[in-house]
N, C-alpha and C positions, 0 to 999 in steps of 0.2 A: 745469493741468498739460499739457493738450493744446496750448495756445497756446505754451508754452515748447518743446514737442517740434517743433511746426511751424517755429518761428523757428530752433531748432537745425538742423533739416534744411535750411532755406534758407541759413543761413550756410555749412554744409558744401558745398552745391551751388555757391555763389557763389565759393568760394575758387579752384577750378580756373579759373573763368571769368576772374577777376581776374588769375591768373598768365599767361593766354593773351592778355591785352590787348596786350602787346608783340609785334611781328612777330618770327618766328624765322627767321634766315638761316643757311644752311650755308656754311662756308668749306671749299673743296676743297683739300687739301694732301697732300703726301707727307712722307717722312722726310728732312729736310734738316739734317744734323747741325749743332749749335751755333746754328742760327737757329730752326727749329721741329723739334725732335726728336719723333719719333712712336714711343713704345715699344710693344712687343707687347701690353702690358697697360697700361691707364690712358690719360689724356688727353694730348695733345701739350703740350710745355712749351718755354720758350726765349723770347728777346727778341722775336721776331716774334709769338709767341703773346700776350705781354704787351701789345704794340702793338694787336693785333686785339681783345683784351678791352677795352681802354680805348676804342678806336674804337666798339665796340658799346655801351658804357656811355653815351658822349656822343651817339651817334646815336639811341639809344632803341630798340635791338633786342636780342634774345637771340641769342648767338653759339653755333652748334653746329658740330661737326667731321665732315667725311666720314670714311669709312674711309681708311686709308693708300693713296692713289691716285696712280699715276704722272702726271707733269706733263702728258703728251700727252693722257691720258684726261680730266684735269680740264678742259683746253681744249675737248674735244669736249662734256663735260657743260655747260660754260658756253655753248657754241654752242646747245645744245638747250634751255637754260633748266632743266636737271635739277639744277643747283646754282646758288649765288648769288654767291659771292665767290671771288676769288683775289688773291694778293699777289705782289709782286716781279716785275712784268711789264714787259717792254720794249714800246715802242709799235710797232705795225704797222697799216697800213690795214685789213688783213684782220681782225685782232683787234678793231679799233675798230668794225668792222661789226656785231659781235654782242655786244659788251660796252662799257660805259662805262668809259674808262681814266682814272683820277684820279691825277695826279702827286702824290707825297708826299715824295720825296727825290731829290736829284741823284746820279746815279751817277758814280763816280770810277774811271777805268781798269778797267772791267769785264772787257775782253778783254786777255788776255796772249798773248805768243808763246812757245811751248815748243819747246825744242831738246834734242838729245841732249847729255849732259854733256861728251862729248869734242869736240863741235863748237865752232868759233870763235863767240864772242858776236856778236850782231847788235844794232847800235846805231842804224841808220838804215834808211829804206825802200829805199835803193838796194841794200843788201846782200841784199834779197830777190830780186833779179833772177837768173833762171835756176834758181830753187828751185821745188819742188812743195809747195804749202801745203795743209794739211788744215783744214777748217772743219767745225763741227758742224751737221748737218742739222736744221732746225727751229728752231735758236736765232736769235733776232732780234738781229743785230749792229747796231752804229752804222750809220746810213744812208750814211755817207761811206765805209765800209770797201770796198765792191765796187769803186768807182772807184779807190781807192788800190791795190788788188790788180791790177786791169787794167793800171795804169800801171807796176807794179813787180815783178810775179811771172810766172814761166813758165807755171804751171798751178795751178788751184785744184780740190781734190777734196773733195766732200761726204762725210762719215762719220757713221754713225748715232748714235754715242754717244761720250762723253768716253773711256770705257774702250777702245772700239775704236780711237779716235784715238790714244791713248797706246801701244796695241799696235802699230799701224802705224808710229808714230814709232820705237819701240824696234827694229823689224825693218827700218827705213829704207825703208819703202815710200812715205813722204813725208819731205821734209826738215825741215819745221817744222809746228806746229799752232797755229792761233789758237783760243782757247777761253775760256769764262767762268772767271774765276779761282777762285771759290768752289767750285763743283762739281768742277772739275778738281783742285784741290788735295786734296780729299777722296779722289778716285780715286787720286792719286799716293801719298798718305800711307797708303793702305790696302793698297797693293801693294809689297812690298819691291823687286821688279824695277824698277818705275817710279821709286821713291823714290831709288834709288841711281844711276839712269841718266839722269834727265830734269831739266832746269833751266829756269828762266824767263830769256828773253833781256832785255837792258837796253832794248830798243826800246820807246818810247812812241809810239803812233800819233798822227800830227799831225792829229787831228780839230779842226775849227773850231767845232763846236757840241757842248756837252755833252748827254748824254741824261739823262732822268728815269726813275725807277722808278715803277710805277703800281700802284694797287689797282684791280682789275677788278670790275665789278657787271654781271652778265648782263642784257642788254637784255630778255631773255624771263623774267627773274625775276618772281615774283609781287609782289615788293617793289621793283621798279625805281623806283618813286615816291620811295623813300627817298634817291635821288641827292643832292638839295640838303642834306639832313641829314648825309649822310656827308661831303660836300665841306666843310660848315661845321665838322664835328667835326675833320677833318684840319687845317683852318686854325687851329682853337683849340689843338690839340695842338702845331702848329708854333709858335704864339705863346708857348705855355707851356714851350717847349723840350723837349717830350717826344719828338718825333720824333728829334732829335739824341741825347737820352738813350738811347733804345732802341738806336740804332745804335752808340753808344759801347759799350754792353753787348755788342752783336754783335761789334764789333771786338776787345774785350777777351777775349772767349771764344775767338774765332778765333785770336788771338795766342797764348793759352795752349795751345791745342790744337796749333798749329804747332810751338811750342817743344818740347812733349811728344813729337812725332813727329820733329822734326829741330831740333837745337839751332842749326843754321846757317841756319835760315829767315830769309828776307829781311824787313826791317821793313816793306817796301812791301806785304807781304801783309796788313797790318792796316788797309788803306784801307777806306772804305765800300764795300760790295758793290754790284754791279750787279744787274740783273734777268735774267729768262730770256726 
């Protein structure tokens, strides 16, 4: 009887140890409607969450979620090694200095030009001459954009947030705003003043090179050695068509949301999203 009791105790003690064999990595994220929604109660959900769960399964780690954390704060935590993962990141040398940036999808027309509804459409870069253009402070734009703006615009103003940028545009403190489509569309559709007054210009920036969106792994993470497994997992997901699958889900949800907010929403808004 004592032998069975000892064996039972050993089995109970070993169960938690077996559960902890896989490394546990935290994904730092905010509430990003239709991609990774973060409700007040419960865990995040959405196409990006599905992607990250599958990445964790294939890479051999347990995925956990940070509290709902602003994007800029997540970057600082990645820099300090206080969190492990981020997603939907554009490349910059600064970010690459403190996190491994792993490309996983090509961005398509991530930046859009926004105008007041009553203003004449802009279809080419030459029409930017003489205009004051707002850009979002801290957002990593395509590396070719600064030179294009130097050549074609009168003045460039950095603005803290998409909401502030749309407000400045509404009150004509800037003539146009270049901003990431996904987050800006959410800001516009959430505010009736913006929704009825602001439009997307037809201009497509003449970039010579496409950008990629990245998953970030903090270089100071205790599990930074998982980099090869994560890269292999992304490659296998790409080969299995899962990366495209999740982004088609993303585009479908975004399209439905846009139609619910504005029946005249442009079909171009359902393109693959860029990063931040």
